[in-house]
C-alpha positions in Angstrom: -11.0 -12.5 4.1 -7.7 -10.6 4.4 -4.3 -12.2 3.8 -1.2 -10.1 3.5 1.6 -11.6 5.7 1.2 -9.5 8.9 1.3 -12.6 11.1 4.7 -13.3 9.5 5.8 -9.8 10.3 4.9 -10.2 13.9 6.8 -13.5 14.1 9.9 -11.8 12.5 10.0 -9.0 15.0 9.3 -11.2 18.0 12.3 -13.4 16.9 14.5 -10.3 16.6 13.4 -9.2 20.0 14.2 -12.6 21.5 17.7 -12.7 20.0 18.5 -9.2 21.1 17.3 -10.0 24.6 19.6 -13.0 24.7 22.5 -10.9 23.6 21.7 -7.6 25.3 25.0 -7.6 27.1 26.6 -7.0 23.7 24.4 -3.9 22.9 25.8 -0.4 23.4 22.9 1.3 21.8 19.1 1.0 21.9 17.0 -0.8 19.3 13.3 0.2 19.1 11.0 -2.5 17.7 7.7 -1.2 16.2 4.9 -3.6 15.3 2.7 -2.4 12.5 -0.5 -0.9 13.7 -3.6 -0.3 11.6 -1.9 -0.1 8.2 -4.7 -1.4 6.1 -7.3 1.2 6.9 -6.8 4.9 6.3 -5.3 6.9 7.8 -3.1 4.1 9.0 -1.5 3.7 12.4 2.0 5.0 11.9 1.2 8.7 12.5 -0.5 7.8 15.7 2.6 5.8 16.8 4.8 8.8 15.9 2.5 11.1 17.9 2.9 8.6 20.8 6.7 9.1 20.7 7.9 5.8 19.1 10.6 7.6 17.2 12.0 9.7 20.0 15.8 9.2 20.1 15.7 7.1 17.0 18.4 7.9 14.4 17.4 5.6 11.5 14.4 3.3 10.8 14.1 0.1 8.7 11.0 -1.9 7.8 10.1 -4.9 5.7 7.0 -6.6 4.1 6.8 -10.2 3.1 6.1 -10.4 -0.6 4.8 -13.6 -2.4 5.6 -12.2 -5.8 9.3 -12.6 -5.0 10.9 -16.0 -4.2 12.1 -17.0 -0.8 15.7 -16.2 -0.3 15.6 -12.8 -1.9 15.5 -9.3 -0.6 14.3 -6.4 -2.7 14.7 -2.7 -2.3 15.7 0.5 -4.1 16.9 4.0 -3.3 14.3 6.8 -3.6 10.7 6.1 -4.4 9.7 2.5 -4.1 5.9 2.6 -3.3 3.1 4.9 -4.3 0.6 7.0 -2.5 -2.7 5.0 -2.2 -5.8 7.2 -2.2 -9.3 5.9 -1.9 -12.6 7.3 -3.2 -16.3 6.6 -3.2 -19.0 8.0 -5.5 -22.7 8.0 -5.1 -24.9 8.8 -8.1 -28.4 9.9 -7.1 -31.0 9.5 -9.9 -34.7 8.6 -9.9 -35.8 5.0 -9.5 -38.7 3.3 -11.2 -40.0 0.2 -13.1 -37.5 -1.5 -15.4 -40.2 -1.6 -18.1 -40.4 2.2 -18.1 -36.8 3.5 -18.0 -38.0 6.8 -19.7 -39.7 7.7 -16.4 -36.5 7.2 -14.4 -33.0 8.7 -14.3 -31.1 5.5 -14.3 -28.1 5.8 -11.9 -26.6 2.5 -13.1 -26.2 3.7 -16.7 -24.7 7.0 -15.5 -22.4 5.2 -13.1 -21.2 2.9 -16.0 -20.5 6.0 -18.0 -18.5 7.5 -15.2 -16.4 4.4 -14.7 -15.5 4.1 -18.3 -14.8 7.8 -18.8 -12.7 7.9 -15.6 -10.2 5.5 -17.2 -9.5 8.2 -19.8 -8.2 10.5 -17.0 -5.2 8.2 -16.8 -4.8 7.2 -20.4 -5.5 10.5 -22.0 -4.6 13.3 -19.6 -1.4 12.1 -17.9 2.0 11.8 -19.4 2.4 8.0 -20.1 5.9 7.9 -18.7 4.6 9.0 -15.3 3.0 6.5 -13.0 -0.7 6.6 -12.2 -3.4 4.0 -11.6 -7.2 4.3 -11.2 -9.0 1.1 -10.3 -12.6 0.4 -9.2 -13.1 -2.3 -6.6 -16.7 -2.2 -5.7 -20.1 -1.3 -7.4 -23.4 -1.5 -5.7 -26.9 -0.7 -7.1 -30.3 -2.2 -7.0 -31.7 -5.3 -5.4 -33.7 -7.0 -8.2 -34.1 -7.4 -11.9 -37.1 -5.3 -12.7 -36.5 -2.2 -10.6 -34.3 0.7 -11.6 -32.8 2.0 -8.3 -32.6 5.6 -7.3 -28.9 5.4 -6.4 -25.7 3.7 -7.5 -22.5 3.5 -5.4 -18.9 2.6 -6.2 -15.5 2.6 -4.5 -12.0 2.6 -5.9 -8.4 3.6 -5.5 -5.9 6.0 -7.1 -2.2 5.4 -7.0 0.4 8.1 -7.7 3.9 9.2 -6.8 3.5 12.9 -7.6 1.2 15.2 -5.7 0.4 17.3 -8.8 -0.8 14.2 -10.6 -2.7 13.1 -7.5 -4.5 16.5 -7.4 -5.1 16.4 -11.2 -6.8 13.0 -11.0 -9.0 14.1 -8.1 -10.0 17.4 -9.9 -10.7 15.5 -13.2 -13.0 13.0 -11.4 -15.0 15.8 -9.9 -15.3 17.7 -13.2 -16.4 14.5 -14.9 -19.1 14.0 -12.3 -20.2 17.7 -12.7 -20.7 17.1 -16.4 -22.7 14.0 -15.9 -24.8 15.8 -13.3 -25.6 18.6 -15.7 -26.3 16.3 -18.6 -28.5 13.8 -16.7 -30.2 16.0 -14.0 -28.6 14.0 -11.1 -26.9 14.8 -7.9 -23.7 13.1 -6.8 -21.3 12.7 -3.8 -17.6 12.3 -4.3 -15.6 11.4 -1.2 -11.9 11.4 -2.0 -9.4 10.5 0.7 -5.7 11.1 0.2 -3.8 8.2 1.5 -0.3 7.6 2.8 2.7 9.5 1.3 4.8 7.6 -1.2 7.5 5.4 0.4 10.8 7.1 -0.3 14.0 5.3 0.8 17.0 7.2 2.1 20.1 6.5 -0.1 22.4 5.7 2.9 19.8 3.4 4.6 19.2 1.6 1.3 22.9 0.9 1.0 22.9 -0.5 4.5 20.2 -3.0 3.5 22.1 -3.9 0.4 25.3 -4.4 2.4 23.5 -6.5 5.0 22.7 -9.1 2.4 26.3 -9.5 1.4 27.4 -12.0 4.1 24.1 -13.8 4.3 22.7 -16.7 2.2 20.2 -14.3 0.5 20.2 -12.7 -2.9 19.6 -8.9 -3.2 17.7 -7.5 -6.1 16.8 -4.0 -7.1 13.1 -3.7 -6.5 10.6 -2.7 -9.1 8.7 0.6 -8.6 5.5 -0.6 -7.1 2.0 1.0 -7.1 1.1 -0.5 -3.7 1.0 1.8 -0.6 2.5 1.5 2.9 2.1 3.8 5.9 5.8 3.2 6.7 6.2 6.4 4.6 5.1 8.5 7.6 8.1 7.2 9.6 10.4 8.1 6.7 9.1 11.7 6.7 10.3 12.0 10.3 13.5 9.9 10.3 15.8 8.7 7.5 15.4 5.0 6.8 14.5 2.5 4.2 12.0 -0.2 3.4 12.6 -3.6 1.8 10.6 -6.5 0.6 11.3 -10.1 1.8 10.5 -12.7 -0.8 8.2 -15.4 0.6 6.9 -17.1 -2.6 7.9 -20.7 -3.5 6.7 -22.1 -6.8 7.7 -25.7 -6.0 5.5 -25.6 -2.9 2.6 -24.0 -4.8 3.0 -20.7 -2.9 2.3 -18.3 -5.7 -1.0 -16.6 -4.9 -0.8 -12.8 -4.6 -1.6 -10.8 -1.5 -5.2 -10.3 -0.6 -6.0 -13.6 -2.4 -7.9 -16.4 -0.5 -5.1 -18.8 -1.5 -2.3 -16.5 -0.2 0.4 -18.2 1.8 4.0 -17.7 2.8 7.0 -20.0 2.7 7.9 -19.8 6.4 11.6 -20.2 5.5 11.4 -16.6 4.4 11.0 -15.5 8.0 14.6 -16.4 9.0 16.0 -14.3 6.1 14.1 -11.2 7.3 15.4 -11.9 10.8 18.9 -12.3 9.6 18.8 -9.1 7.6 17.4 -7.0 10.5 20.1 -8.4 12.8 22.8 -7.6 10.2 21.4 -4.0 9.8 21.7 -3.6 13.6 25.3 -4.7 13.4 26.1 -2.4 10.5 24.5 0.5 12.4 27.1 -0.2 15.1 24.6 -0.9 17.9 26.6 -4.0 19.0 29.8 -3.5 21.0 33.0 -4.0 19.1 36.2 -5.6 20.4 
């Protein structure tokens, strides 16, 4: 199952739309509301939205994501880089199957895949400056169907997270070279499918300051966000228009709302929705979209 808070995001923006409609006589500018489309699956939906013209005549753009790791009543952001580029990859090791009692007659793709997975971790820990951010994680391994048969193939999928395109390319190149070496040493073939993901989310300084100022008059606490290795296709909007992204805390330990995103027990404190609505409305006010007396 998938649980990430997108239903809450929809509720937030619908509420902003309703309030703006009720007070449209006070508006002297236009507010474009963009509902997130297809963010979870590469290549994401934001570029398609841009191509469809959603940012025409837009001067600045703001976005938020509910975040259960932060408590309700808090808003988190930072200037510059805030979220990483999330790449995805898959690897197929093609060996030679056979009976589990006669491994010498096979080329065991499971053992070779295990060697690849362990060795790939050294790309991060031993070839990249430790003060620079990079993550390589495996999320799926598939091989075989029973206990006594060595399969002819093994398959895995994973993710790479970086902020720097040089490091991104370095990891991709090292993975391929590692597989080349395993292929030569073990007489196997392999397929590496590496998909570069969204750009890192990079907040504009002025837009970040608007978010920070928006929290001043509200009953909400602003905190400087940690640098996060998660990815977000909002980055494509920021490549076209200046803007900034912030996280809206939706966790509540007293209510037992502590599970992380993508966890079966994920939940949100619905009180967090009103804080996101209030911040968006205050941003609109600070951007001087409302008429002034």
